SELUMDREN-322670 format. One record per atom (N, C-alpha, C): chain; atom name; x, y, z. Coordinates in nm, 4 decimals, decimal comma. Last residue first. Layout:
SELUMDREN-322670
<atom><milo>A</milo><fidren>CA</fidren><px>X</px><py>Y</py><pz>Z</pz></atom>
...
END
This chain:
SELUMDREN-322670
<atom><milo>A</milo><fidren>N</fidren><px>-1,8150</px><py>1,0461</py><pz>-1,8299</pz></atom>
<atom><milo>A</milo><fidren>CA</fidren><px>-1,8864</px><py>0,9417</py><pz>-1,7562</pz></atom>
<atom><milo>A</milo><fidren>C</fidren><px>-1,9107</px><py>0,8299</py><pz>-1,8474</pz></atom>
<atom><milo>A</milo><fidren>N</fidren><px>-1,4891</px><py>1,1916</py><pz>-1,8649</pz></atom>
<atom><milo>A</milo><fidren>CA</fidren><px>-1,6239</px><py>1,1614</py><pz>-1,9138</pz></atom>
<atom><milo>A</milo><fidren>C</fidren><px>-1,6861</px><py>1,0522</py><pz>-1,8294</pz></atom>
<atom><milo>A</milo><fidren>N</fidren><px>-1,3229</px><py>1,4091</py><pz>-1,6427</pz></atom>
<atom><milo>A</milo><fidren>CA</fidren><px>-1,3297</px><py>1,2768</py><pz>-1,7045</pz></atom>
<atom><milo>A</milo><fidren>C</fidren><px>-1,4739</px><py>1,2541</py><pz>-1,7495</pz></atom>
<atom><milo>A</milo><fidren>N</fidren><px>-1,1169</px><py>1,7046</py><pz>-1,6041</pz></atom>
<atom><milo>A</milo><fidren>CA</fidren><px>-1,2438</px><py>1,6326</py><pz>-1,6065</pz></atom>
<atom><milo>A</milo><fidren>C</fidren><px>-1,2257</px><py>1,4965</py><pz>-1,6691</pz></atom>
<atom><milo>A</milo><fidren>N</fidren><px>-0,8576</px><py>1,7824</py><pz>-1,5315</pz></atom>
<atom><milo>A</milo><fidren>CA</fidren><px>-0,9671</px><py>1,8800</py><pz>-1,5279</pz></atom>
<atom><milo>A</milo><fidren>C</fidren><px>-1,1005</px><py>1,8090</py><pz>-1,5221</pz></atom>
<atom><milo>A</milo><fidren>N</fidren><px>-0,6262</px><py>1,6075</py><pz>-1,3235</pz></atom>
<atom><milo>A</milo><fidren>CA</fidren><px>-0,7162</px><py>1,6117</py><pz>-1,4396</pz></atom>
<atom><milo>A</milo><fidren>C</fidren><px>-0,8206</px><py>1,7216</py><pz>-1,4202</pz></atom>
<atom><milo>A</milo><fidren>N</fidren><px>-0,4584</px><py>1,5545</py><pz>-1,1072</pz></atom>
<atom><milo>A</milo><fidren>CA</fidren><px>-0,4103</px><py>1,6428</py><pz>-1,2138</pz></atom>
<atom><milo>A</milo><fidren>C</fidren><px>-0,4980</px><py>1,6443</py><pz>-1,3376</pz></atom>
<atom><milo>A</milo><fidren>N</fidren><px>-0,5247</px><py>1,2171</py><pz>-1,0281</pz></atom>
<atom><milo>A</milo><fidren>CA</fidren><px>-0,4775</px><py>1,3472</py><pz>-0,9842</pz></atom>
<atom><milo>A</milo><fidren>C</fidren><px>-0,4285</px><py>1,4291</py><pz>-1,1050</pz></atom>
<atom><milo>A</milo><fidren>N</fidren><px>-0,8022</px><py>1,0503</py><pz>-1,1934</pz></atom>
<atom><milo>A</milo><fidren>CA</fidren><px>-0,6651</px><py>1,0592</py><pz>-1,1444</pz></atom>
<atom><milo>A</milo><fidren>C</fidren><px>-0,6285</px><py>1,2024</py><pz>-1,1067</pz></atom>
<atom><milo>A</milo><fidren>N</fidren><px>-1,1352</px><py>0,9819</py><pz>-1,0745</pz></atom>
<atom><milo>A</milo><fidren>CA</fidren><px>-1,0451</px><py>1,0517</py><pz>-1,1675</pz></atom>
<atom><milo>A</milo><fidren>C</fidren><px>-0,9037</px><py>1,0600</py><pz>-1,1094</pz></atom>
<atom><milo>A</milo><fidren>N</fidren><px>-1,2655</px><py>0,6545</py><pz>-1,0166</pz></atom>
<atom><milo>A</milo><fidren>CA</fidren><px>-1,2198</px><py>0,7822</py><pz>-0,9616</pz></atom>
<atom><milo>A</milo><fidren>C</fidren><px>-1,1255</px><py>0,8513</py><pz>-1,0607</pz></atom>
<atom><milo>A</milo><fidren>N</fidren><px>-1,3134</px><py>0,4213</py><pz>-1,1676</pz></atom>
<atom><milo>A</milo><fidren>CA</fidren><px>-1,4237</px><py>0,5126</py><pz>-1,1374</pz></atom>
<atom><milo>A</milo><fidren>C</fidren><px>-1,3789</px><py>0,6481</py><pz>-1,0833</pz></atom>
<atom><milo>A</milo><fidren>N</fidren><px>-1,0908</px><py>0,3502</py><pz>-1,4470</pz></atom>
<atom><milo>A</milo><fidren>CA</fidren><px>-1,1265</px><py>0,3421</py><pz>-1,3063</pz></atom>
<atom><milo>A</milo><fidren>C</fidren><px>-1,2333</px><py>0,4454</py><pz>-1,2715</pz></atom>
<atom><milo>A</milo><fidren>N</fidren><px>-0,9706</px><py>0,3692</py><pz>-1,6961</pz></atom>
<atom><milo>A</milo><fidren>CA</fidren><px>-1,0677</px><py>0,2617</py><pz>-1,6728</pz></atom>
<atom><milo>A</milo><fidren>C</fidren><px>-1,1165</px><py>0,2516</py><pz>-1,5290</pz></atom>
<atom><milo>A</milo><fidren>N</fidren><px>-0,9028</px><py>0,6198</py><pz>-1,9245</pz></atom>
<atom><milo>A</milo><fidren>CA</fidren><px>-0,8943</px><py>0,5851</py><pz>-1,7825</pz></atom>
<atom><milo>A</milo><fidren>C</fidren><px>-1,0055</px><py>0,4867</py><pz>-1,7517</pz></atom>
<atom><milo>A</milo><fidren>N</fidren><px>-0,7132</px><py>0,7681</py><pz>-2,1890</pz></atom>
<atom><milo>A</milo><fidren>CA</fidren><px>-0,8165</px><py>0,6733</py><pz>-2,1470</pz></atom>
<atom><milo>A</milo><fidren>C</fidren><px>-0,7938</px><py>0,6351</py><pz>-2,0008</pz></atom>
<atom><milo>A</milo><fidren>N</fidren><px>-0,6502</px><py>1,1204</py><pz>-2,2366</pz></atom>
<atom><milo>A</milo><fidren>CA</fidren><px>-0,6069</px><py>0,9820</py><pz>-2,2189</pz></atom>
<atom><milo>A</milo><fidren>C</fidren><px>-0,7243</px><py>0,8986</py><pz>-2,1694</pz></atom>
<atom><milo>A</milo><fidren>N</fidren><px>-0,5401</px><py>1,4394</py><pz>-2,3598</pz></atom>
<atom><milo>A</milo><fidren>CA</fidren><px>-0,6478</px><py>1,3427</py><pz>-2,3378</pz></atom>
<atom><milo>A</milo><fidren>C</fidren><px>-0,5887</px><py>1,2025</py><pz>-2,3239</pz></atom>
<atom><milo>A</milo><fidren>N</fidren><px>-0,4035</px><py>1,7438</py><pz>-2,2403</pz></atom>
<atom><milo>A</milo><fidren>CA</fidren><px>-0,3788</px><py>1,6121</py><pz>-2,2992</pz></atom>
<atom><milo>A</milo><fidren>C</fidren><px>-0,4925</px><py>1,5169</py><pz>-2,2628</pz></atom>
<atom><milo>A</milo><fidren>N</fidren><px>-0,4293</px><py>1,9858</py><pz>-2,1081</pz></atom>
<atom><milo>A</milo><fidren>CA</fidren><px>-0,5125</px><py>1,9611</py><pz>-2,2252</pz></atom>
<atom><milo>A</milo><fidren>C</fidren><px>-0,4907</px><py>1,8272</py><pz>-2,2922</pz></atom>
<atom><milo>A</milo><fidren>N</fidren><px>-0,3003</px><py>2,0258</py><pz>-1,8706</pz></atom>
<atom><milo>A</milo><fidren>CA</fidren><px>-0,2350</px><py>2,0810</py><pz>-1,9896</pz></atom>
<atom><milo>A</milo><fidren>C</fidren><px>-0,3128</px><py>2,0542</py><pz>-2,1177</pz></atom>
<atom><milo>A</milo><fidren>N</fidren><px>-0,4541</px><py>1,8871</py><pz>-1,6917</pz></atom>
<atom><milo>A</milo><fidren>CA</fidren><px>-0,4490</px><py>2,0327</py><pz>-1,6776</pz></atom>
<atom><milo>A</milo><fidren>C</fidren><px>-0,3849</px><py>2,0992</py><pz>-1,7987</pz></atom>
<atom><milo>A</milo><fidren>N</fidren><px>-0,6119</px><py>1,6273</py><pz>-1,8948</pz></atom>
<atom><milo>A</milo><fidren>CA</fidren><px>-0,5205</px><py>1,6783</py><pz>-1,7927</pz></atom>
<atom><milo>A</milo><fidren>C</fidren><px>-0,5261</px><py>1,8307</py><pz>-1,7871</pz></atom>
<atom><milo>A</milo><fidren>N</fidren><px>-0,9090</px><py>1,4540</py><pz>-1,9328</pz></atom>
<atom><milo>A</milo><fidren>CA</fidren><px>-0,8303</px><py>1,5651</py><pz>-1,9847</pz></atom>
<atom><milo>A</milo><fidren>C</fidren><px>-0,7436</px><py>1,6184</py><pz>-1,8713</pz></atom>
<atom><milo>A</milo><fidren>N</fidren><px>-1,0241</px><py>1,1209</py><pz>-2,0110</pz></atom>
<atom><milo>A</milo><fidren>CA</fidren><px>-0,9911</px><py>1,2271</py><pz>-1,9162</pz></atom>
<atom><milo>A</milo><fidren>C</fidren><px>-0,9038</px><py>1,3319</py><pz>-1,9844</pz></atom>
<atom><milo>A</milo><fidren>N</fidren><px>-1,2705</px><py>0,9003</py><pz>-2,0920</pz></atom>
<atom><milo>A</milo><fidren>CA</fidren><px>-1,1690</px><py>0,9874</py><pz>-2,1511</pz></atom>
<atom><milo>A</milo><fidren>C</fidren><px>-1,1481</px><py>1,1036</py><pz>-2,0558</pz></atom>
<atom><milo>A</milo><fidren>N</fidren><px>-1,3249</px><py>0,5704</py><pz>-1,9681</pz></atom>
<atom><milo>A</milo><fidren>CA</fidren><px>-1,3499</px><py>0,7141</py><pz>-1,9640</pz></atom>
<atom><milo>A</milo><fidren>C</fidren><px>-1,2380</px><py>0,7868</py><pz>-2,0358</pz></atom>
<atom><milo>A</milo><fidren>N</fidren><px>-1,4728</px><py>0,2607</py><pz>-2,0247</pz></atom>
<atom><milo>A</milo><fidren>CA</fidren><px>-1,3547</px><py>0,3441</py><pz>-2,0419</pz></atom>
<atom><milo>A</milo><fidren>C</fidren><px>-1,3958</px><py>0,4902</py><pz>-2,0449</pz></atom>
<atom><milo>A</milo><fidren>N</fidren><px>-1,5918</px><py>-0,0199</py><pz>-1,8975</pz></atom>
<atom><milo>A</milo><fidren>CA</fidren><px>-1,6294</px><py>0,1207</py><pz>-1,9048</pz></atom>
<atom><milo>A</milo><fidren>C</fidren><px>-1,5037</px><py>0,2072</py><pz>-1,9097</pz></atom>
<atom><milo>A</milo><fidren>N</fidren><px>-1,4855</px><py>-0,2713</py><pz>-1,8707</pz></atom>
<atom><milo>A</milo><fidren>CA</fidren><px>-1,5830</px><py>-0,2510</py><pz>-1,9776</pz></atom>
<atom><milo>A</milo><fidren>C</fidren><px>-1,6194</px><py>-0,1040</py><pz>-1,9961</pz></atom>
<atom><milo>A</milo><fidren>N</fidren><px>-1,3180</px><py>-0,2662</py><pz>-1,6545</pz></atom>
<atom><milo>A</milo><fidren>CA</fidren><px>-1,2574</px><py>-0,2913</py><pz>-1,7847</pz></atom>
<atom><milo>A</milo><fidren>C</fidren><px>-1,3555</px><py>-0,2664</py><pz>-1,8984</pz></atom>
<atom><milo>A</milo><fidren>N</fidren><px>-1,4890</px><py>-0,2266</py><pz>-1,4370</pz></atom>
<atom><milo>A</milo><fidren>CA</fidren><px>-1,3971</px><py>-0,1206</py><pz>-1,4764</pz></atom>
<atom><milo>A</milo><fidren>C</fidren><px>-1,3385</px><py>-0,1418</py><pz>-1,6147</pz></atom>
<atom><milo>A</milo><fidren>N</fidren><px>-1,6200</px><py>-0,4713</py><pz>-1,4108</pz></atom>
<atom><milo>A</milo><fidren>CA</fidren><px>-1,6959</px><py>-0,3518</py><pz>-1,4475</pz></atom>
<atom><milo>A</milo><fidren>C</fidren><px>-1,6047</px><py>-0,2415</py><pz>-1,4984</pz></atom>
<atom><milo>A</milo><fidren>N</fidren><px>-1,4110</px><py>-0,6359</py><pz>-1,3289</pz></atom>
<atom><milo>A</milo><fidren>CA</fidren><px>-1,4768</px><py>-0,6631</py><pz>-1,4568</pz></atom>
<atom><milo>A</milo><fidren>C</fidren><px>-1,5557</px><py>-0,5415</py><pz>-1,5035</pz></atom>
<atom><milo>A</milo><fidren>N</fidren><px>-1,3556</px><py>-0,5239</py><pz>-1,0822</pz></atom>
<atom><milo>A</milo><fidren>CA</fidren><px>-1,2514</px><py>-0,5233</py><pz>-1,1849</pz></atom>
<atom><milo>A</milo><fidren>C</fidren><px>-1,3126</px><py>-0,5487</py><pz>-1,3224</pz></atom>
<atom><milo>A</milo><fidren>N</fidren><px>-1,5901</px><py>-0,5812</py><pz>-0,9480</pz></atom>
<atom><milo>A</milo><fidren>CA</fidren><px>-1,5560</px><py>-0,4409</py><pz>-0,9743</pz></atom>
<atom><milo>A</milo><fidren>C</fidren><px>-1,4491</px><py>-0,4308</py><pz>-1,0822</pz></atom>
<atom><milo>A</milo><fidren>N</fidren><px>-1,5707</px><py>-0,8602</py><pz>-0,9343</pz></atom>
<atom><milo>A</milo><fidren>CA</fidren><px>-1,6824</px><py>-0,7996</py><pz>-1,0069</pz></atom>
<atom><milo>A</milo><fidren>C</fidren><px>-1,6529</px><py>-0,6533</py><pz>-1,0395</pz></atom>
<atom><milo>A</milo><fidren>N</fidren><px>-1,3411</px><py>-0,8989</py><pz>-0,7760</pz></atom>
<atom><milo>A</milo><fidren>CA</fidren><px>-1,3421</px><py>-0,9441</py><pz>-0,9156</pz></atom>
<atom><milo>A</milo><fidren>C</fidren><px>-1,4547</px><py>-0,8791</py><pz>-0,9953</pz></atom>
<atom><milo>A</milo><fidren>N</fidren><px>-1,2469</px><py>-0,6097</py><pz>-0,5795</pz></atom>
<atom><milo>A</milo><fidren>CA</fidren><px>-1,3175</px><py>-0,7373</py><pz>-0,5985</pz></atom>
<atom><milo>A</milo><fidren>C</fidren><px>-1,3254</px><py>-0,7714</py><pz>-0,7467</pz></atom>
<atom><milo>A</milo><fidren>N</fidren><px>-0,9129</px><py>-0,4728</py><pz>-0,5986</pz></atom>
<atom><milo>A</milo><fidren>CA</fidren><px>-1,0586</px><py>-0,4591</py><pz>-0,6084</pz></atom>
<atom><milo>A</milo><fidren>C</fidren><px>-1,1233</px><py>-0,5969</py><pz>-0,6200</pz></atom>
<atom><milo>A</milo><fidren>N</fidren><px>-0,6497</px><py>-0,4595</py><pz>-0,3693</pz></atom>
<atom><milo>A</milo><fidren>CA</fidren><px>-0,7081</px><py>-0,5369</py><pz>-0,4789</pz></atom>
<atom><milo>A</milo><fidren>C</fidren><px>-0,8593</px><py>-0,5160</py><pz>-0,4837</pz></atom>
<atom><milo>A</milo><fidren>N</fidren><px>-0,6190</px><py>-0,2886</py><pz>-0,1416</pz></atom>
<atom><milo>A</milo><fidren>CA</fidren><px>-0,5540</px><py>-0,2636</py><pz>-0,2693</pz></atom>
<atom><milo>A</milo><fidren>C</fidren><px>-0,6227</px><py>-0,3349</py><pz>-0,3842</pz></atom>
<atom><milo>A</milo><fidren>N</fidren><px>-0,7570</px><py>-0,3614</py><pz>0,0997</pz></atom>
<atom><milo>A</milo><fidren>CA</fidren><px>-0,7718</px><py>-0,2288</py><pz>0,0417</pz></atom>
<atom><milo>A</milo><fidren>C</fidren><px>-0,7207</px><py>-0,2154</py><pz>-0,1016</pz></atom>
<atom><milo>A</milo><fidren>N</fidren><px>-0,7287</px><py>-0,6392</py><pz>0,1695</pz></atom>
<atom><milo>A</milo><fidren>CA</fidren><px>-0,8468</px><py>-0,5626</py><pz>0,2067</pz></atom>
<atom><milo>A</milo><fidren>C</fidren><px>-0,8642</px><py>-0,4364</py><pz>0,1233</pz></atom>
<atom><milo>A</milo><fidren>N</fidren><px>-0,4852</px><py>-0,7379</py><pz>0,0767</pz></atom>
<atom><milo>A</milo><fidren>CA</fidren><px>-0,6082</px><py>-0,8118</py><pz>0,0462</pz></atom>
<atom><milo>A</milo><fidren>C</fidren><px>-0,7313</px><py>-0,7244</py><pz>0,0672</pz></atom>
<atom><milo>A</milo><fidren>N</fidren><px>-0,3173</px><py>-0,5416</py><pz>0,1866</pz></atom>
<atom><milo>A</milo><fidren>CA</fidren><px>-0,3217</px><py>-0,5621</py><pz>0,0414</pz></atom>
<atom><milo>A</milo><fidren>C</fidren><px>-0,4494</px><py>-0,6345</py><pz>0,0015</pz></atom>
<atom><milo>A</milo><fidren>N</fidren><px>-0,3590</px><py>-0,5756</py><pz>0,4599</pz></atom>
<atom><milo>A</milo><fidren>CA</fidren><px>-0,3972</px><py>-0,4491</py><pz>0,3976</pz></atom>
<atom><milo>A</milo><fidren>C</fidren><px>-0,4066</px><py>-0,4640</py><pz>0,2457</pz></atom>
<atom><milo>A</milo><fidren>N</fidren><px>-0,2523</px><py>-0,8344</py><pz>0,4954</pz></atom>
<atom><milo>A</milo><fidren>CA</fidren><px>-0,3927</px><py>-0,8080</py><pz>0,5250</pz></atom>
<atom><milo>A</milo><fidren>C</fidren><px>-0,4398</px><py>-0,6814</py><pz>0,4539</pz></atom>
<atom><milo>A</milo><fidren>N</fidren><px>0,0174</px><py>-0,7889</py><pz>0,4282</pz></atom>
<atom><milo>A</milo><fidren>CA</fidren><px>-0,0622</px><py>-0,8855</py><pz>0,3507</pz></atom>
<atom><milo>A</milo><fidren>C</fidren><px>-0,2117</px><py>-0,8610</py><pz>0,3716</pz></atom>
<atom><milo>A</milo><fidren>N</fidren><px>0,0802</px><py>-0,6028</py><pz>0,6273</pz></atom>
<atom><milo>A</milo><fidren>CA</fidren><px>0,0912</px><py>-0,5642</py><pz>0,4866</pz></atom>
<atom><milo>A</milo><fidren>C</fidren><px>0,0104</px><py>-0,6591</py><pz>0,3985</pz></atom>
<atom><milo>A</milo><fidren>N</fidren><px>0,0512</px><py>-0,7515</py><pz>0,8594</pz></atom>
<atom><milo>A</milo><fidren>CA</fidren><px>-0,0437</px><py>-0,6435</py><pz>0,8353</pz></atom>
<atom><milo>A</milo><fidren>C</fidren><px>-0,0367</px><py>-0,5951</py><pz>0,6907</pz></atom>
<atom><milo>A</milo><fidren>N</fidren><px>0,2663</px><py>-0,9336</py><pz>0,8278</pz></atom>
<atom><milo>A</milo><fidren>CA</fidren><px>0,1286</px><py>-0,9829</py><pz>0,8359</pz></atom>
<atom><milo>A</milo><fidren>C</fidren><px>0,0285</px><py>-0,8716</py><pz>0,8058</pz></atom>
<atom><milo>A</milo><fidren>N</fidren><px>0,4863</px><py>-0,7583</py><pz>0,8280</pz></atom>
<atom><milo>A</milo><fidren>CA</fidren><px>0,4600</px><py>-0,8425</py><pz>0,7106</pz></atom>
<atom><milo>A</milo><fidren>C</fidren><px>0,3156</px><py>-0,8924</py><pz>0,7106</pz></atom>
<atom><milo>A</milo><fidren>N</fidren><px>0,4587</px><py>-0,6489</py><pz>1,0860</pz></atom>
<atom><milo>A</milo><fidren>CA</fidren><px>0,4549</px><py>-0,5632</py><pz>0,9673</pz></atom>
<atom><milo>A</milo><fidren>C</fidren><px>0,4240</px><py>-0,6426</py><pz>0,8418</pz></atom>
<atom><milo>A</milo><fidren>N</fidren><px>0,4925</px><py>-0,8751</py><pz>1,2468</pz></atom>
<atom><milo>A</milo><fidren>CA</fidren><px>0,3630</px><py>-0,8056</py><pz>1,2468</pz></atom>
<atom><milo>A</milo><fidren>C</fidren><px>0,3496</px><py>-0,7123</py><pz>1,1261</pz></atom>
<atom><milo>A</milo><fidren>N</fidren><px>0,7642</px><py>-0,9334</py><pz>1,1818</pz></atom>
<atom><milo>A</milo><fidren>CA</fidren><px>0,6577</px><py>-1,0317</py><pz>1,1592</pz></atom>
<atom><milo>A</milo><fidren>C</fidren><px>0,5208</px><py>-0,9640</py><pz>1,1525</pz></atom>
<atom><milo>A</milo><fidren>N</fidren><px>0,8968</px><py>-0,6955</py><pz>1,2610</pz></atom>
<atom><milo>A</milo><fidren>CA</fidren><px>0,9056</px><py>-0,7442</py><pz>1,1228</pz></atom>
<atom><milo>A</milo><fidren>C</fidren><px>0,7910</px><py>-0,8408</py><pz>1,0918</pz></atom>
<atom><milo>A</milo><fidren>N</fidren><px>0,8325</px><py>-0,6835</py><pz>1,5351</pz></atom>
<atom><milo>A</milo><fidren>CA</fidren><px>0,7980</px><py>-0,5733</py><pz>1,4451</pz></atom>
<atom><milo>A</milo><fidren>C</fidren><px>0,7971</px><py>-0,6192</py><pz>1,3000</pz></atom>
<atom><milo>A</milo><fidren>N</fidren><px>0,9448</px><py>-0,9197</py><pz>1,6335</pz></atom>
<atom><milo>A</milo><fidren>CA</fidren><px>0,7994</px><py>-0,9011</py><pz>1,6392</pz></atom>
<atom><milo>A</milo><fidren>C</fidren><px>0,7541</px><py>-0,7902</py><pz>1,5456</pz></atom>
<atom><milo>A</milo><fidren>N</fidren><px>1,2184</px><py>-0,8602</py><pz>1,5889</pz></atom>
<atom><milo>A</milo><fidren>CA</fidren><px>1,1550</px><py>-0,9744</py><pz>1,5216</pz></atom>
<atom><milo>A</milo><fidren>C</fidren><px>1,0029</px><py>-0,9589</py><pz>1,5204</pz></atom>
<atom><milo>A</milo><fidren>N</fidren><px>1,2500</px><py>-0,6405</py><pz>1,7627</pz></atom>
<atom><milo>A</milo><fidren>CA</fidren><px>1,2738</px><py>-0,6246</py><pz>1,6189</pz></atom>
<atom><milo>A</milo><fidren>C</fidren><px>1,2064</px><py>-0,7370</py><pz>1,5409</pz></atom>
<atom><milo>A</milo><fidren>N</fidren><px>1,1933</px><py>-0,7656</py><pz>2,0090</pz></atom>
<atom><milo>A</milo><fidren>CA</fidren><px>1,1127</px><py>-0,6525</py><pz>1,9631</pz></atom>
<atom><milo>A</milo><fidren>C</fidren><px>1,1281</px><py>-0,6333</py><pz>1,8123</pz></atom>
<atom><milo>A</milo><fidren>N</fidren><px>1,3974</px><py>-0,9569</py><pz>2,0219</pz></atom>
<atom><milo>A</milo><fidren>CA</fidren><px>1,2579</px><py>-1,0002</py><pz>2,0197</pz></atom>
<atom><milo>A</milo><fidren>C</fidren><px>1,1668</px><py>-0,8889</py><pz>1,9690</pz></atom>
<atom><milo>A</milo><fidren>N</fidren><px>1,6242</px><py>-0,7923</py><pz>2,0359</pz></atom>
<atom><milo>A</milo><fidren>CA</fidren><px>1,6071</px><py>-0,8817</py><pz>1,9208</pz></atom>
<atom><milo>A</milo><fidren>C</fidren><px>1,4625</px><py>-0,9284</py><pz>1,9085</pz></atom>
<atom><milo>A</milo><fidren>N</fidren><px>1,5747</px><py>-0,6707</py><pz>2,2866</pz></atom>
<atom><milo>A</milo><fidren>CA</fidren><px>1,5826</px><py>-0,5908</py><pz>2,1647</pz></atom>
<atom><milo>A</milo><fidren>C</fidren><px>1,5627</px><py>-0,6746</py><pz>2,0396</pz></atom>
<atom><milo>A</milo><fidren>N</fidren><px>1,5923</px><py>-0,8976</py><pz>2,4531</pz></atom>
<atom><milo>A</milo><fidren>CA</fidren><px>1,4684</px><py>-0,8206</py><pz>2,4457</pz></atom>
<atom><milo>A</milo><fidren>C</fidren><px>1,4647</px><py>-0,7354</py><pz>2,3190</pz></atom>
<atom><milo>A</milo><fidren>N</fidren><px>1,8605</px><py>-0,9696</py><pz>2,4139</pz></atom>
<atom><milo>A</milo><fidren>CA</fidren><px>1,7540</px><py>-1,0608</py><pz>2,3715</pz></atom>
<atom><milo>A</milo><fidren>C</fidren><px>1,6198</px><py>-0,9888</py><pz>2,3608</pz></atom>
<atom><milo>A</milo><fidren>N</fidren><px>1,9860</px><py>-0,7399</py><pz>2,5240</pz></atom>
<atom><milo>A</milo><fidren>CA</fidren><px>2,0135</px><py>-0,7805</py><pz>2,3861</pz></atom>
<atom><milo>A</milo><fidren>C</fidren><px>1,9020</px><py>-0,8706</py><pz>2,3331</pz></atom>
<atom><milo>A</milo><fidren>N</fidren><px>1,8980</px><py>-0,7488</py><pz>2,7874</pz></atom>
<atom><milo>A</milo><fidren>CA</fidren><px>1,8634</px><py>-0,6346</py><pz>2,7031</pz></atom>
<atom><milo>A</milo><fidren>C</fidren><px>1,8810</px><py>-0,6692</py><pz>2,5556</pz></atom>
<atom><milo>A</milo><fidren>N</fidren><px>2,0157</px><py>-0,9898</py><pz>2,8677</pz></atom>
<atom><milo>A</milo><fidren>CA</fidren><px>1,8701</px><py>-0,9762</py><pz>2,8708</pz></atom>
<atom><milo>A</milo><fidren>C</fidren><px>1,8251</px><py>-0,8594</py><pz>2,7827</pz></atom>
<atom><milo>A</milo><fidren>N</fidren><px>2,2883</px><py>-0,9319</py><pz>2,8466</pz></atom>
<atom><milo>A</milo><fidren>CA</fidren><px>2,2311</px><py>-1,0364</py><pz>2,7611</pz></atom>
<atom><milo>A</milo><fidren>C</fidren><px>2,0789</px><py>-1,0246</py><pz>2,7557</pz></atom>
<atom><milo>A</milo><fidren>N</fidren><px>2,3370</px><py>-0,5734</py><pz>2,8486</pz></atom>
<atom><milo>A</milo><fidren>CA</fidren><px>2,3378</px><py>-0,7051</py><pz>2,9108</pz></atom>
<atom><milo>A</milo><fidren>C</fidren><px>2,2746</px><py>-0,8048</py><pz>2,8145</pz></atom>
<atom><milo>A</milo><fidren>N</fidren><px>2,5382</px><py>-0,3593</py><pz>2,6432</pz></atom>
<atom><milo>A</milo><fidren>CA</fidren><px>2,4089</px><py>-0,4091</py><pz>2,6887</pz></atom>
<atom><milo>A</milo><fidren>C</fidren><px>2,4272</px><py>-0,5439</py><pz>2,7563</pz></atom>
<atom><milo>A</milo><fidren>N</fidren><px>2,7558</px><py>-0,2494</py><pz>2,5043</pz></atom>
<atom><milo>A</milo><fidren>CA</fidren><px>2,7261</px><py>-0,2013</py><pz>2,6383</pz></atom>
<atom><milo>A</milo><fidren>C</fidren><px>2,5918</px><py>-0,2470</py><pz>2,6916</pz></atom>
<atom><milo>A</milo><fidren>N</fidren><px>2,8004</px><py>-0,3843</py><pz>2,2661</pz></atom>
<atom><milo>A</milo><fidren>CA</fidren><px>2,7377</px><py>-0,2524</py><pz>2,2598</pz></atom>
<atom><milo>A</milo><fidren>C</fidren><px>2,6940</px><py>-0,2015</py><pz>2,3974</pz></atom>
<atom><milo>A</milo><fidren>N</fidren><px>2,8156</px><py>-0,6944</py><pz>2,4305</pz></atom>
<atom><milo>A</milo><fidren>CA</fidren><px>2,8216</px><py>-0,6239</py><pz>2,3037</pz></atom>
<atom><milo>A</milo><fidren>C</fidren><px>2,7426</px><py>-0,4939</py><pz>2,3122</pz></atom>
<atom><milo>A</milo><fidren>N</fidren><px>2,7946</px><py>-0,6693</py><pz>2,7757</pz></atom>
<atom><milo>A</milo><fidren>CA</fidren><px>2,8561</px><py>-0,7360</py><pz>2,6625</pz></atom>
<atom><milo>A</milo><fidren>C</fidren><px>2,8637</px><py>-0,6453</py><pz>2,5419</pz></atom>
<atom><milo>A</milo><fidren>N</fidren><px>2,8327</px><py>-0,6347</py><pz>3,1239</pz></atom>
<atom><milo>A</milo><fidren>CA</fidren><px>2,7898</px><py>-0,5757</py><pz>2,9979</pz></atom>
<atom><milo>A</milo><fidren>C</fidren><px>2,8674</px><py>-0,6400</py><pz>2,8840</pz></atom>
<atom><milo>A</milo><fidren>N</fidren><px>2,7118</px><py>-0,8059</py><pz>3,4004</pz></atom>
<atom><milo>A</milo><fidren>CA</fidren><px>2,8228</px><py>-0,7892</py><pz>3,3085</pz></atom>
<atom><milo>A</milo><fidren>C</fidren><px>2,7700</px><py>-0,7387</py><pz>3,1746</pz></atom>
<atom><milo>A</milo><fidren>N</fidren><px>2,5911</px><py>-0,6920</py><pz>3,7074</pz></atom>
<atom><milo>A</milo><fidren>CA</fidren><px>2,5641</px><py>-0,7421</py><pz>3,5743</pz></atom>
<atom><milo>A</milo><fidren>C</fidren><px>2,6819</px><py>-0,7115</py><pz>3,4833</pz></atom>
END
């Protein structure tokens, strides 16, 4: 077998390119699926969150408004 670019045969080069292409395509597809499934809240939940505002207090005593059901990191408490 004759070695070409970077000391690889043509078959090794094509196999490597196919693996990289498959990784990129599958990564892009799974990122779109994960965004639709986990990141975006349903429309009804988004509407509920905008109508209910909580007041949260940080560890340093600063107060701020929070429109989501889970408390953010670094807070002592959030009102219901």
